[in-house]
N, C-alpha and C positions, 0 to 999 in steps of 0.2 A: 410460479416458484413453489418449490416444495416447502411446506411449513414445518421446518425441522424443530424438534424440541431443543431446549437449551439446558446445559449442565454447567454449573458454576463451581470452580475449585476455589475454596477460600481457606484461610488459615493465617497464622502468625508469619512473620518474616522468616525466610530461610528454612522452611520445613520441607521444601522440595516440590512446590506446586508446579513450577515451570518444567522441572524434570519429568513430572507425571504427564503433563500435557504433551511434551515431546514423545514420551513413551507411547501414549495412547494414539497419537497421530502418526507414529512410526516415521517421524522426520523431525528435524530441528525447527520448530515453529517459534518457540520463545527463547530468548537469550537466557542462558544458564551460567551463573557465576556465583562463587561462594562468597557473596557479599550481601548483607541484608539490604533490601530495597531495590534489588536489580529490576524486578518487574514493578512498574508503577501504574500503567494503564491496564485496561482489559484487553487480553490477547485471545483471539478466537481461532478455532480449527474445526473443520468438519471431520467427523469420525463415522466409520461404518463398522458394525459388529453384528454378526448373525442376521444379515438382511435388514438391520435397523440402521437408520442414519440419524445423527444428532450433532449438535454443535457444542463444543466445550469452550468455556470462557475461563481463562487463567487470570487471576486478579493479583493486584499488589498485596504485599504483606500488611496485615492489619496492625496498627498501633492504636490501642484504645484511647490513649491520651496523646494525640498528635503534637509533636514539638515544632512543626513547621507547616507552611502553607501547602507544600507538596504532600506531606503526610496526611494533612486534612483532606486534600484532594483524593488521595488513595482511599481513605475511609469512605468518602462519598461515592466513589466509583464502586467499591465493594457493595455498598447498600443498593446501588442501582442494579448490579449484577444479581444480587439476591432477589430483588423484586422481579427481574426479568426471567429468572431461571425456573425451569420445571422441576429439576432435581439439583440438590446441592451436595457436593463432596466436601466435607470438612476434613482437612488434613492436619494431623498432629504429629509430633516427633517423639517416637518411642524412647529415644535416648534421653530426652528432657523430662519425660513424665508429664503429668497433668500440671499445667501452669495456670496462674490467675487469668492470664489472657485467654487461654483455652476455655476456662469457665465462663468468662464474659461473652465470648463469641457463641458458646453453646446456648447461653440465655437468649441472645439475640435471635438465634435460629429457632428456639422454642416459640418465640413470639411471632416469627415469620410464618410458621405453620406449613412449611414446605417439606417434601420428602427429603431425608438426609441419609447419606452413606458416610459413616464415620471411618476414616482411614488412618491407621497408625503407621506412618512411613519410617523408613530407615531401619526396618526389621531385616537386616542383611543376612541373618542366620537364625537357626532354630532356637539358639540360646536366648536371643532377644525377643522371641515371640511371647514369652510369658509376661513381658512388660506391657503388652497390649491390653491385658485385662483391667489394668488400672483405669482405663478410659471409660469403663462402664459408668464411672462417677459422673460423666457428662450428661447421662440420661438420654442418650441418642441411639440406644440400641447396641447391638454387638459390634465391637471394633474389629475391623478387618486389617490384619497385619500384612503389610506389603513392603517391598523395596522397589520404588520407582526406578532407581538407578540400575538395579540388577534384574528387573522385570519379575520379581517374585510376587505372586498373588494378583497381578494385574488382570489376568484373564477372569478371575473370580470377581474382581471389581467391576469389569465390564458387564458381566452377567447380572450383578446386583443393580447396576445403573439401568440397563434396558428393562429389567423387571418393573422399574418404577416409572418409566417413561409413559407419557400420554400417547394416545393414538394420533398419528399424523394424518393430515388431509392435503390434497393437492388442489391448488387453485386453477381455475380454467384460464386458458389463454396464456400459457407460459411465455415469458418474454426474454429476449436476450438481455445481458447485463453489460453496461458500460463500466469498465474498470478504470478508475481515476487515481493516480498517485499524486499526493501532495509532497513536494520535495523542496529542498532549499537548505541554506546554511542554518546553523543553530540560532535560535532566538529571533527569527524574522517574522514569526506569527503564524506558523503552519497550523498548530493545534487550535489557535484562536479562530483561524479561518474555517477550520472544520466545524467548530462549535457554532459559528455564525451561519454557516451554510445549512446546518441541521436544525438550527433553532433550539438546541439543547446542549447541556454541558456533557459532551460525550468523551472528550479528551481532557486530561489535566492541563491547565494553563498556569504557568508560573514564569517569573522573570529570569529564573536561573537557566542559563544555557544548558541544553542537554536533558531537559525534563522528560521528553519523549525518547525512549531508548529502543523500542521495538517498532515494527510496522503494525499499525492498528487497522483492522478491517471493519468498516461500518457499511452495512447494506441499508439503503433507503429508497423511497419512491419519489421520483421527481416528475410530476405531471404525467403519471402513467408509465414512466420509464424507470426500470430498475437500475440503480447505480451503486457500485461497490467502490467506496472511497477508502484509500489506504493512506493514513497519516504516518509519516516516517520520521525517524530521528534526523537531526541536522547533519548534513554531510560536511566534514571538515577536509581541509587540504591533506593530501597524502602524507606530507612531511610532518603533519601535526597529529597523526593518528596515534592514540595510545594503545596499549595492549588490552586484551580482555574485552570488556563490555563495549567500549567505544569502537573498537575495530569491527566487532560483530554488527554494531548498529549501522556502520557504513555499508557493510555487505548487505544487510537487510534493505537499506534504502535502494541500493542498486538492483536487488531482486524485485523490489516493488516497482521500479521503472520497467523491468523486464515483463512483469505481469500486466502492466497497464496498457490501455488503448490510448489514453491521453494523460499527460503529466501537467500538473499545475506547479510551475516553478515560481516560488514565492521569493520576492526580492524586497529588501528593506529600502524604502524610498528615502530614508534619512541618511543613507550612506551611498557613495558612488558604487557603481557595479564593480565588484571585485573579481579577481582572477578565479576565485572559487565559484562565484555565480556562473561564470562562463564555462568553467570546468564541468559543473553539473549540467548546464545546457548541452555541453558536448556529450555527456552520458546519454541524454534523451535523444539527441540527434543521431548518435551512433546506433542506438537501439531502434531507430526509425519509428519513434512514437509521436503522436500528436502533442502539441504543446500550447499552453496558454500562459503567458507571462503575467504574474500577479504582482503589480507594484504596490506593496502593502505599506501601511502607516502613512497613507496619503494625507491624512488630517494634520500631520506634523510638518508638512512641506509648505514653506511660506510662498514660494514662487511656483504656481501651478500652471505655467505656460505649456499646454499639451503639445504644441508644435515643436517647441525646443526639447521637451522630454522625449517625444517619439523619435526625433532626429538623433538625440544622444543614445537612446537604447539601440536603434538600428546601427549606429556607428560602432557600438561595442559588440553587437551580436550579428556581424556581417554574414556569418555562415548559416544563419537561419532567418532569412528575410521574410519567410512565410509565417513566422510566429505571430500569434494574436496577443495584444497587450490590453490588460484591464487594470484600472487604478482603483484600489480599495482601501478602506479602513476597517479591518476585521473587528477591531475593538469597538468601533461605533456602528458597525453594520453598513457602512456606506459602500455602495458599488457591489456588495456581495450578491445581490439579486441578479446581477448580470453574468455571474460566473458560470452557473449551470447551463443557461441557454447557450453560452458560448461553447462550453464543453460538448453539448449535444450537436451543435453545428459542426465542430471539428470532427466529431465522430462520424457524422453523416458524410463529410468530405472524404474520410478514410474508406468509406464503404462504396464510394462512387465507382461505377464500372462503365467503360466506354466501348462501343462497338469498334472492331478492327478497322473498317473502312473510314470511320470518323477520325481515328487516331492517325491513320496513314495520310489522310487529306491534310491535317495540320502539319505533320512532319514534312511532307512533300513541299508544302508552301514555305516552311522554314528553310528547307534546303535551297529552294529557288531564290529566296531573299538573301541568303548568306551561304555560299558554297562550302562544302566540307573541306577539312584540312588535307594536306598531302605531305608525303615524305619522299623526297627525291622525285622519281617518276611515277610513284603510286599515289593515288588519291582515294580517300575514304568513300565508299559507296554504301548508302543505306538502302538495303533491298526492300525491307518492309518492317513495320513495327506493330506491336499488339500489346494490349494490357493483359498480363498473365494472372494478376492477383489483386486483392484488395486488403486493406488494413495491415500493412500500409499499401497504397497504390503502387503497383509494380509493373513496369513496362519492359518488354524485351525488344531490343533492336537487333535485327539480323543484318550483319554487315559483311563486306568482303574480307576485312582484316581488322580484328579488334584492336591491334596495336596502333592503328592509325587514328583512333578516336582520342583526341586531346581533351583533357578535363574541362578546358574553357568552352569547347564546342558542345560537350555533354551538358554543361551548365546552360548554354544557350538554348539547347533543345528542351531542357527542363523548364526554362522560363517561358518558352513558347507554349508548352503544354499548360502551364499555369495561367497564362494570359487567355487561353481559349476555354479552359475547363475549371479554373479556380484552384481546388485543393488547398483551401485556406487552412492554415494551422497544422499542416501535416507534411512531413518530408515525402519525397517521391523516390522510389528505388528504380534505377535504370540498370538492366542487365544486358550485356553485350554478348552476342553469339555469332559465330561464323556460319556461313551458308552450309546447310545440311545438318547442323547440330540440333538436337531435340531439347 
């Protein structure tokens, strides 16, 4: 893996930090809303500028005297980001002038001893540029007047950042990365599971539903395997989506599933499986991603009869009988050590590739045991089958007429492939083609 330098954007609430991150990344990475406190966790994006690559961390808005547990969590996250960063971008609002909060943050940065680029944002026109000089009072060097929204001064900002970046090095033996999305309804313990898996407080955990609003990327090493974990905001039912931040959060969660190889669907063990749990599972299945069902808050369940629980879960999620189930208490750390080994196993199942003769042998045996369907005088004929791709495992069946393949017979063939080759925890894609199609 490339050892990319880290750049942290910090500042008070609502000064435009997320807008700047999106501008530098040239895409919408962080949720932007004209509400204080929209960004609460650390949001990361990889940036490339003049042949240099680095990672930018967008942080929640600092409140020096936090009024809630969430605000305190934001403050702790900002401190972690400062400790991890190689360069810090302190963003201030030129329209507000120098505030006491700005002075206190500047004092903290003086003590940190890190290179700092001071940015006076919302300088939307030349008339406002003169206000940037007031920020010399912070003692952090020349303020750079920019408008993240209008892209004024952002090129110069990038030049200043790369001038302060350390030299990067490449580690030998670069490895592939397993992308894992943690998804589920609000307040089922997704961020707590992430923290338990990492053994550190990486995401803010609070009892308030919706604490995590963006998708949070965390790269870590698991027994020599690089893993990128994406913690997402809770997905609510479509009818309950609000405007603004919450709607964007659902979109981010869906995008996280699209990016993932394996999804960890976290379910609250103290509540029956809801329609929304199954709806999220449907997202994962439709995207053909691997899945591990995490039945969390297991410590709060009085009747821990696994046979009954497994039967219940299978009865509710009949459309994905291949899903793996793990019972955990993220709060107490129980069962969390089994999650990543299971993820790695599912990922390896997704990479499994079978020789064509072996596939055809199983298919021919399946056809001999249970003949193909027919419509009138025409019967389905399977000429041959082959595995065309991995991640997800994809099989192409060449047949005489694709319309003759009934979904129940296709499911029968899929089950036969699973009985012979496994494919635990991952859906299988079956593509039908007529004779002569490429």
